[in-house]
C-alpha positions in Angstrom: 137.4 152.5 90.7 137.6 151.3 87.1 134.9 149.8 84.9 134.6 146.1 85.4 131.4 145.4 83.5 129.9 147.2 80.5 126.5 146.4 79.1 126.1 147.7 75.6 122.8 148.1 73.7 121.4 144.9 75.2 118.1 143.5 73.9 116.3 140.4 75.0 113.1 139.1 73.2 111.3 135.9 74.2 109.1 134.0 71.8 105.9 132.8 73.3 104.3 130.0 71.2 100.6 130.1 72.1 99.9 127.4 69.5 101.6 125.7 66.6 100.5 128.5 64.3 100.7 131.6 66.5 103.8 133.0 68.2 104.1 136.2 70.2 107.3 138.1 70.7 107.8 139.6 74.1 110.5 142.4 74.3 111.9 142.3 77.8 115.0 144.5 77.4 115.1 147.2 74.8 118.6 148.6 74.4 120.1 148.7 77.9 123.5 150.4 78.5 125.2 150.2 81.9 128.7 150.5 83.2 129.7 149.0 86.6 132.9 149.9 88.4 135.1 147.6 90.3 134.0 147.5 93.9 130.7 149.3 93.3 127.4 148.4 94.9 124.8 148.9 92.2 121.0 148.5 92.8 118.7 147.7 89.9 115.2 148.8 90.7 111.8 148.7 89.0 108.4 147.1 89.1 107.9 143.4 88.5 108.2 142.3 84.9 110.3 145.2 83.7 113.4 143.1 83.0 115.4 143.4 86.2 116.1 139.7 86.7 116.6 139.2 82.9 119.3 141.8 82.9 121.0 140.2 85.9 120.9 136.8 84.2 122.5 138.2 81.1 125.2 140.0 83.0 126.0 136.7 84.7 126.0 134.6 81.5 122.9 132.5 82.6 121.1 133.4 79.4 122.1 134.9 76.0 120.8 138.2 74.7 118.9 138.7 71.4 121.5 141.3 70.6 124.0 143.5 72.3 127.1 142.8 74.4 128.2 142.3 78.0 131.9 143.1 78.5 133.8 141.8 81.6 137.3 143.2 81.8 136.9 144.3 78.2 136.1 140.8 77.0 132.6 140.2 75.5 131.4 137.2 77.4 129.0 136.3 74.6 132.0 135.8 72.3 133.1 133.0 74.6 132.7 129.3 73.8 130.2 127.4 75.9 133.1 126.0 77.9 134.6 129.4 78.5 131.2 130.8 79.5 130.8 128.0 82.0 134.2 128.8 83.5 133.3 132.5 83.6 130.1 131.8 85.5 131.8 129.4 87.9 134.9 131.4 88.7 134.1 135.1 88.2 130.5 135.4 89.3 128.7 134.5 92.5 125.0 134.1 92.3 122.5 134.7 95.2 118.8 134.2 94.5 115.7 135.1 96.5 115.1 131.4 97.0 118.4 129.9 98.0 118.3 126.9 95.7 120.4 124.8 98.1 120.7 121.1 97.2 118.5 119.3 99.8 120.6 116.1 99.8 123.8 117.9 100.8 124.9 119.4 104.1 125.6 123.1 104.5 129.3 122.5 104.1 128.8 120.4 101.0 126.5 123.0 99.4 129.3 125.6 99.9 132.1 123.4 98.6 130.3 122.2 95.4 131.3 125.2 93.3 135.0 124.6 94.1 134.6 120.9 93.3 133.0 121.7 90.0 136.0 123.9 89.2 138.2 120.8 90.0 140.0 122.4 92.8 141.8 120.3 95.4 139.1 118.6 97.5 140.7 119.0 101.0 141.6 122.7 100.2 138.0 123.3 99.0 136.4 121.9 102.1 138.9 123.8 104.2 137.9 127.1 102.4 134.2 126.2 102.8 134.7 125.8 106.6 136.4 129.2 106.8 133.5 130.8 104.9 131.0 129.1 107.2 132.8 130.6 110.1 132.7 134.0 108.4 128.9 133.9 107.9 128.6 132.8 111.6 127.3 129.3 110.9 130.2 127.1 111.7 128.0 125.1 114.1 125.6 124.3 111.2 128.2 122.6 108.9 126.6 119.2 109.0 123.0 120.4 108.9 120.8 119.9 105.8 118.8 122.8 104.3 115.6 121.4 105.8 117.2 121.8 109.2 118.0 125.5 108.8 116.0 128.6 109.2 115.3 130.9 106.2 118.0 133.3 107.2 120.5 130.5 107.8 119.7 129.1 104.3 120.3 132.4 102.7 123.6 132.8 104.6 124.7 129.4 103.3 123.7 130.6 99.8 125.9 133.6 100.2 128.7 131.4 101.4 128.3 129.2 98.4 128.6 132.2 96.1 132.0 133.0 97.7 133.8 129.7 97.4 135.7 130.6 94.2 136.4 134.2 95.3 134.4 135.8 92.5 135.0 139.4 91.3 131.2 140.0 91.1 128.2 139.0 93.3 124.8 139.1 91.6 121.9 139.1 94.0 118.3 138.8 92.8 116.0 139.9 95.6 118.3 138.3 98.2 116.0 139.3 101.1 112.7 139.1 99.4 111.3 136.3 101.4 112.9 137.2 104.8 111.6 139.2 107.8 113.0 142.7 108.3 115.6 141.9 111.0 116.9 138.9 109.1 116.9 141.0 105.9 119.0 143.7 107.6 121.5 141.0 108.8 121.9 139.6 105.3 122.4 143.1 103.8 125.0 143.9 106.5 126.8 140.7 105.5 126.8 141.7 101.8 128.0 145.2 102.5 130.7 143.8 104.7 131.9 141.6 101.8 132.1 144.6 99.6 134.1 146.5 102.1 136.5 143.7 103.0 137.0 142.1 99.7 136.2 145.0 97.3 133.7 142.7 95.6 131.4 144.3 93.0 127.8 143.8 94.1 124.9 144.1 91.7 121.5 143.5 93.3 118.0 143.5 91.9 115.3 144.8 94.3 111.9 146.5 94.4 112.8 147.9 97.9 113.7 151.6 97.5 115.0 151.7 101.1 117.5 148.9 100.3 118.4 150.5 97.0 119.3 153.8 98.7 122.0 152.0 100.6 123.8 151.3 97.3 126.5 153.5 95.7 124.2 153.9 92.7 120.7 153.0 91.5 119.6 152.1 88.0 115.8 152.4 87.4 114.3 150.2 84.7 110.9 151.0 83.2 109.4 148.9 80.4 112.8 147.3 79.5 114.7 150.5 79.3 116.9 152.6 81.7 114.7 155.4 82.9 117.5 157.0 85.0 120.6 156.2 86.9 122.0 158.4 89.6 125.8 158.9 89.5 128.2 157.5 91.9 130.2 160.1 93.8 134.0 159.4 93.9 135.6 159.9 97.3 
């Protein structure tokens, strides 16, 4: 496997304006360096508030760092124009969040297809691809259902399907099973691992569950905004 993503000396500081006269700077990330290989499953672990989700958002271009760089295929994504960054997020990255964030007014099929439509892909081909992905996540019979008509596990499967519509190189998952029961969580994780196996997709997931993290190829442990340790992947 080769490096697909390189995070170099990444800092993120937020400014908290407590009043018009008083501001407080909160350092969330304090010089993070990570390399992620093509096809790797990487788990980012740590307690709440240490910067795990912030790091994931920066890798995916959802936010901009205070300083430092994120390289994707040797290109610094924060040197992109806003339009280029939008395209990167839409085509190269699939996002899965703890709370699915499905659009309530759209059906399952429409929620999956929307990313392809935003990318201005052919409408009929996009819906055809969405239907195939629905079948892959074993929810073909739920295509016309709205999010309110689906169970928590079904909604998360639709969220995974939505992340796949543009065949991204990287899936970023932020506590993807955090609000699900154990059996449903195991089913979702089996689906994510199957995606990695079948499509060689790189999977980076944030979790506080050490049992889940141990299923990954490698773990990165964040403490107080810094990398405390990261175990090495073993080539086979």
